[in-house]
ZADRENTI-31121 format. One record per residue (C-alpha): residue in three letters; chain; x, y, z. Coordinates in pm, 1 decimal. Example, Ala and Ser with C-alpha at 12.3 -4.5 7.8 and 13.67 -1.06 7.14 Angstrom:
<recs>
ALA  A  1230.0  -450.0  780.0
SER  A  1367.0  -106.0  714.0
</recs>
This chain:
<recs>
MET  A  -1564.0  -1518.9  1277.7
ASN  A  -1481.1  -1217.5  1492.6
GLN  A  -1674.8  -900.7  1430.1
PRO  A  -1475.6  -672.3  1196.1
GLN  A  -1311.5  -371.7  1354.8
THR  A  -1400.6  -41.2  1195.1
ARG  A  -1365.9  332.9  1229.7
GLN  A  -1701.0  503.7  1193.8
LEU  A  -1730.4  746.8  905.7
ASP  A  -1794.5  1087.6  1055.5
VAL  A  -1879.0  1271.6  732.2
ALA  A  -2110.3  1214.8  438.7
LEU  A  -1916.6  1086.5  139.8
ASP  A  -1873.2  1323.6  -152.8
GLU  A  -2100.4  1262.3  -452.8
ASN  A  -1804.9  1178.5  -676.8
THR  A  -1686.4  927.1  -418.2
LEU  A  -2029.7  764.6  -414.4
GLU  A  -2032.3  742.1  -792.7
GLU  A  -1699.0  560.6  -782.8
LEU  A  -1826.7  337.2  -505.5
ALA  A  -2128.5  250.4  -718.2
ARG  A  -1893.7  160.7  -1003.6
VAL  A  -1713.6  -90.3  -782.3
VAL  A  -2037.0  -232.5  -641.8
ALA  A  -2179.4  -282.0  -991.2
GLY  A  -1846.9  -396.9  -1129.5
ASP  A  -1720.7  -386.4  -1484.4
ASP  A  -1479.8  -572.8  -1710.5
ASP  A  -1189.4  -505.5  -1472.7
LEU  A  -1368.7  -569.2  -1144.0
TYR  A  -1605.2  -818.5  -986.2
TYR  A  -1917.1  -796.6  -1205.8
ARG  A  -2263.1  -798.0  -1048.3
ARG  A  -2589.0  -817.0  -1238.6
GLY  A  -2875.2  -597.3  -1123.5
PHE  A  -3040.3  -849.0  -894.2
GLU  A  -2694.3  -942.9  -762.1
ILE  A  -2639.2  -580.9  -658.2
ALA  A  -2955.5  -600.1  -448.4
GLY  A  -2831.4  -926.4  -297.4
PHE  A  -2495.5  -771.1  -219.4
LEU  A  -2655.2  -480.4  -33.2
LYS  A  -2869.0  -719.6  169.0
ARG  A  -2561.0  -925.1  260.0
ALA  A  -2395.3  -599.4  362.7
GLY  A  -2674.0  -550.6  616.3
TRP  A  -2904.4  -306.7  437.1
GLN  A  -3273.0  -334.1  519.6
GLU  A  -3560.8  -276.7  276.1
VAL  A  -3355.5  -296.2  -43.0
PRO  A  -3585.2  -245.9  -345.9
GLU  A  -3602.6  -510.4  -614.7
TYR  A  -3403.6  -445.5  -930.4
ASP  A  -3627.3  -286.1  -1194.1
GLY  A  -3411.7  -328.7  -1504.4
GLN  A  -3243.4  11.7  -1484.2
TYR  A  -2880.8  52.4  -1594.5
ARG  A  -2686.9  -122.8  -1317.5
ARG  A  -2440.7  151.7  -1227.7
GLU  A  -2703.6  426.9  -1230.4
TRP  A  -2929.3  217.6  -1010.0
ALA  A  -2648.0  147.6  -762.8
THR  A  -2561.4  519.0  -757.0
GLU  A  -2920.2  614.6  -679.4
LEU  A  -2939.3  364.6  -393.1
LEU  A  -2617.7  494.5  -241.1
MET  A  -2720.4  857.7  -282.6
GLU  A  -3048.3  791.7  -101.8
ARG  A  -2855.8  677.3  206.1
ARG  A  -2562.8  914.1  169.5
ASP  A  -2620.8  1085.7  504.0
ARG  A  -2647.0  758.1  690.3
SER  A  -2279.0  683.4  751.6
GLY  A  -2349.9  342.8  896.8
GLU  A  -2500.6  230.6  567.1
MET  A  -2189.5  336.2  373.2
GLU  A  -1966.6  152.4  619.8
LYS  A  -2163.7  -165.8  565.3
VAL  A  -2113.0  -143.4  188.9
LEU  A  -1740.7  -70.8  219.3
LEU  A  -1678.3  -349.2  468.4
ARG  A  -1870.7  -602.3  260.6
LEU  A  -1659.6  -512.0  -43.1
ALA  A  -1352.4  -618.7  158.4
ASP  A  -1512.6  -935.6  294.6
PRO  A  -1351.0  -1256.3  156.0
ARG  A  -1687.6  -1430.9  171.0
GLU  A  -1801.6  -1212.5  -116.9
TYR  A  -1545.1  -1371.5  -351.8
LEU  A  -1545.2  -1740.1  -261.4
GLU  A  -1539.4  -1846.8  -627.0
GLU  A  -1276.8  -1589.8  -733.6
PRO  A  -1069.5  -1509.2  -422.1
GLU  A  -797.0  -1341.0  -625.6
LEU  A  -1036.7  -1053.8  -702.3
LEU  A  -1055.5  -939.5  -339.3
ALA  A  -723.1  -753.8  -347.6
GLU  A  -815.7  -585.6  -675.8
VAL  A  -1147.2  -461.7  -537.4
VAL  A  -990.4  -328.3  -217.0
ALA  A  -721.8  -149.8  -419.0
ALA  A  -986.0  2.1  -646.9
VAL  A  -1185.5  132.5  -350.6
ASN  A  -879.5  284.3  -185.5
THR  A  -790.3  487.6  -493.9
PHE  A  -1089.2  713.8  -424.7
LEU  A  -1169.6  647.8  -58.2
ILE  A  -831.2  786.4  43.0
HIS  A  -952.5  1133.9  -54.9
GLU  A  -1210.9  1104.4  223.0
GLY  A  -937.2  1033.6  477.0
TYR  A  -1000.1  659.7  505.5
ARG  A  -850.2  335.7  384.0
LEU  A  -1012.5  -5.4  348.8
GLU  A  -816.7  -303.8  478.7
ASN  A  -881.0  -669.9  548.0
PRO  A  -597.0  -806.2  765.1
GLY  A  -658.9  -1170.4  846.8
GLY  A  -982.2  -1158.7  651.7
SER  A  -1141.5  -908.0  892.7
PRO  A  -1250.6  -598.7  696.7
ARG  A  -1203.0  -261.1  860.5
LEU  A  -1184.9  108.9  786.0
VAL  A  -883.4  298.6  912.7
PRO  A  -819.1  673.7  901.7
CYS  A  -536.3  785.9  677.3
ASP  A  -374.3  1099.8  541.5
PRO  A  -531.3  1207.6  207.7
ALA  A  -181.9  1321.8  104.3
LEU  A  -107.2  953.0  43.0
ALA  A  -305.1  988.6  -278.5
HIS  A  -15.1  1188.6  -421.9
PRO  A  301.3  976.5  -459.9
THR  A  525.6  1283.7  -486.6
HIS  A  434.6  1366.1  -126.1
TYR  A  700.4  1114.8  -29.1
GLY  A  968.8  1326.3  -193.0
ALA  A  1086.3  1479.9  -517.6
ALA  A  1213.8  1143.2  -637.2
GLU  A  897.4  959.1  -734.0
LEU  A  922.5  580.8  -742.2
LYS  A  901.9  478.3  -1106.2
VAL  A  944.5  101.5  -1077.3
ALA  A  784.0  -204.1  -922.9
MET  A  973.1  -463.2  -720.5
THR  A  938.3  -709.4  -1005.5
ASP  A  1142.3  -468.4  -1220.1
LEU  A  1432.4  -502.5  -978.3
ILE  A  1413.0  -853.9  -836.4
ALA  A  1397.4  -1172.1  -1043.7
ASP  A  1289.7  -1389.8  -751.0
GLU  A  911.5  -1347.2  -766.3
ALA  A  849.0  -1460.8  -409.1
MET  A  1105.0  -1215.9  -272.6
ALA  A  970.4  -936.1  -493.7
ARG  A  622.7  -992.0  -345.9
LEU  A  759.6  -994.2  7.9
LEU  A  948.4  -668.5  -48.3
GLN  A  639.0  -510.8  -201.4
TRP  A  448.6  -604.3  113.4
ARG  A  718.5  -428.5  317.0
LEU  A  665.9  -114.8  111.4
ASP  A  288.2  -139.9  151.2
GLU  A  326.2  -182.6  527.5
ALA  A  546.7  126.1  538.8
ARG  A  264.2  317.5  368.9
THR  A  18.6  186.7  627.7
CYS  A  248.9  301.5  906.8
TYR  A  275.1  643.8  745.1
ALA  A  -100.5  670.2  707.4
ASN  A  -148.3  607.8  1078.3
GLY  A  123.3  844.0  1200.3
ALA  A  368.0  565.3  1293.6
HIS  A  670.5  748.1  1154.8
VAL  A  942.6  553.3  1335.7
ALA  A  783.1  223.2  1236.5
ALA  A  761.9  338.1  873.0
ILE  A  1129.2  437.9  868.6
ILE  A  1232.7  105.1  1018.9
MET  A  1025.8  -71.0  753.3
LEU  A  1189.4  135.4  476.8
GLY  A  1533.9  47.3  610.9
SER  A  1438.6  -318.9  610.9
LEU  A  1310.1  -282.5  255.7
MET  A  1634.6  -116.2  144.9
GLU  A  1843.9  -392.3  297.6
GLY  A  1632.8  -662.1  135.0
VAL  A  1645.5  -500.9  -210.4
LEU  A  2020.0  -437.1  -201.3
LEU  A  2097.0  -786.5  -74.9
ARG  A  1885.1  -952.0  -340.1
THR  A  2035.6  -725.5  -606.2
VAL  A  2388.6  -829.7  -507.9
VAL  A  2292.3  -1198.9  -497.9
GLU  A  2128.6  -1187.3  -840.3
ARG  A  2377.1  -960.3  -1017.2
ASP  A  2718.0  -1036.2  -863.5
ARG  A  2756.4  -1257.7  -558.1
SER  A  3128.6  -1181.1  -542.8
LEU  A  3034.2  -846.3  -386.1
LEU  A  2948.2  -1035.0  -68.5
GLY  A  3318.2  -1093.0  -17.3
ARG  A  3378.7  -1310.1  286.7
ASP  A  3031.8  -1239.5  421.7
SER  A  2734.0  -1467.6  380.4
GLU  A  2385.6  -1352.3  284.5
ASP  A  2291.0  -1376.5  650.4
SER  A  2587.0  -1182.5  788.3
ILE  A  2653.9  -896.5  547.9
THR  A  2551.0  -558.1  685.8
LEU  A  2342.6  -286.2  525.0
ASP  A  2645.6  -56.0  548.6
LYS  A  2849.9  -292.3  330.2
LEU  A  2563.1  -343.9  86.1
ILE  A  2521.6  30.4  32.8
LYS  A  2894.0  80.8  -24.1
ALA  A  2921.6  -217.9  -258.9
CYS  A  2627.5  -111.7  -474.7
HIS  A  2769.9  239.3  -503.0
ARG  A  3121.1  113.6  -578.9
VAL  A  3000.7  -81.6  -882.5
GLY  A  2783.1  206.5  -1001.2
TRP  A  2439.1  61.6  -927.1
ILE  A  2334.9  354.5  -708.5
GLY  A  2447.5  717.1  -732.9
ALA  A  2655.0  916.3  -485.3
ASP  A  2352.4  1097.4  -344.1
ALA  A  2161.2  773.2  -293.1
GLU  A  2463.9  620.6  -122.0
LYS  A  2522.2  915.8  109.3
PHE  A  2167.4  947.1  231.0
SER  A  2107.0  571.5  242.6
HIS  A  2356.4  567.9  528.9
GLU  A  2137.4  818.6  710.8
LEU  A  1837.4  592.4  654.9
ARG  A  2046.3  304.4  789.3
LYS  A  2107.7  496.5  1112.3
TYR  A  1736.3  555.9  1157.4
ARG  A  1664.2  193.3  1069.8
ASN  A  1871.7  102.7  1375.3
PHE  A  1601.2  265.1  1587.8
VAL  A  1449.4  -81.6  1584.2
HIS  A  1671.6  -103.5  1893.9
PRO  A  1521.5  137.2  2152.8
LYS  A  1866.1  218.0  2293.9
ALA  A  1973.9  352.8  1955.9
GLU  A  1678.7  589.2  1949.1
ALA  A  1731.9  691.7  2311.8
ARG  A  2086.0  806.5  2228.6
GLU  A  1958.4  1053.8  1970.1
SER  A  1846.4  1406.1  2051.5
HIS  A  1528.3  1401.4  1845.2
ARG  A  1245.9  1170.0  1747.8
PRO  A  1178.7  1116.3  1375.7
ASP  A  866.1  1291.0  1250.5
ARG  A  677.1  1318.3  922.5
ASP  A  948.1  1535.7  766.7
THR  A  1214.0  1278.9  858.2
LEU  A  1002.3  1005.3  703.1
SER  A  946.4  1207.9  385.0
ILE  A  1322.4  1246.2  342.6
CYS  A  1378.2  874.2  402.3
TRP  A  1111.8  792.3  147.2
GLN  A  1284.1  1011.3  -108.9
VAL  A  1611.8  828.2  -42.3
VAL  A  1448.8  488.9  -96.5
ASN  A  1279.1  601.3  -416.7
ALA  A  1605.4  745.3  -552.2
ALA  A  1799.8  427.8  -473.7
LEU  A  1537.9  198.3  -626.9
ASN  A  1518.8  414.4  -939.3
ASP  A  1898.7  396.6  -968.9
LEU  A  1889.3  17.3  -938.5
ALA  A  1629.6  2.1  -1213.4
ASP  A  1832.8  229.9  -1442.9
THR  A  2141.1  7.7  -1399.6
HIS  A  1956.9  -323.7  -1430.3
PRO  A  2146.8  -557.6  -1668.6
GLY  A  1827.6  -636.8  -1857.5
ARG  A  1730.5  -274.6  -1912.5
ALA  A  1705.4  -180.1  -2279.2
CYS  A  1941.2  98.7  -2382.3
</recs>
């Protein structure tokens, strides 16, 4: 296995962050549970040297004390974080890996980092702490999950991955890439919505040939998205076309964080509208 790529922590983690990290290391009813001696084993597998034997103390308190003792040694914290995202730690329950990584990122993001494991290779990447606040993406906060909009579970998962990748692009300053991903997400959601709710809206087009422009207009015409969502979705569509370098070269400016924030608000508004008009939604 290749050595995991990482970004070295350049600051000591906050005490509250370490307490949350200890909670994940120790585990509880909702996370991967480790008994006291298993915590010691975990730290050794993470690469810690001279780990004391478990003395029967309350597991979480003991884990917190161990982490606090090495708080100023950033390399030691990196080892713990990377091991938490290592698939080899969850061979018997592989489905728990994603839950653990998600749990870590809920507090690690405040330190300006995110834990990832693409291809099974754990790494730390820098990110914007503003990602911890969903409303940063715009006044229209996303209130639904893809499974609330799309009946096809496989497609709902794929579209959720697109949204997650857009967040990763945002976190790393890849604003154009994030906008392109959001445009792709919008097209996928609208197409699947039309297919599942009323295929006649495709007209003479097939699923493979209908354009995002037509999908936006059709969904607005039947009242699934509002006038504001329709209007600004067309602007997102134009930016989505920057996937073709010539399209971007013709424009007089390059999209930045503010552009992305507006596009994110458009996507959230459209998805919320689709949820509000879902045929299965209780009145």
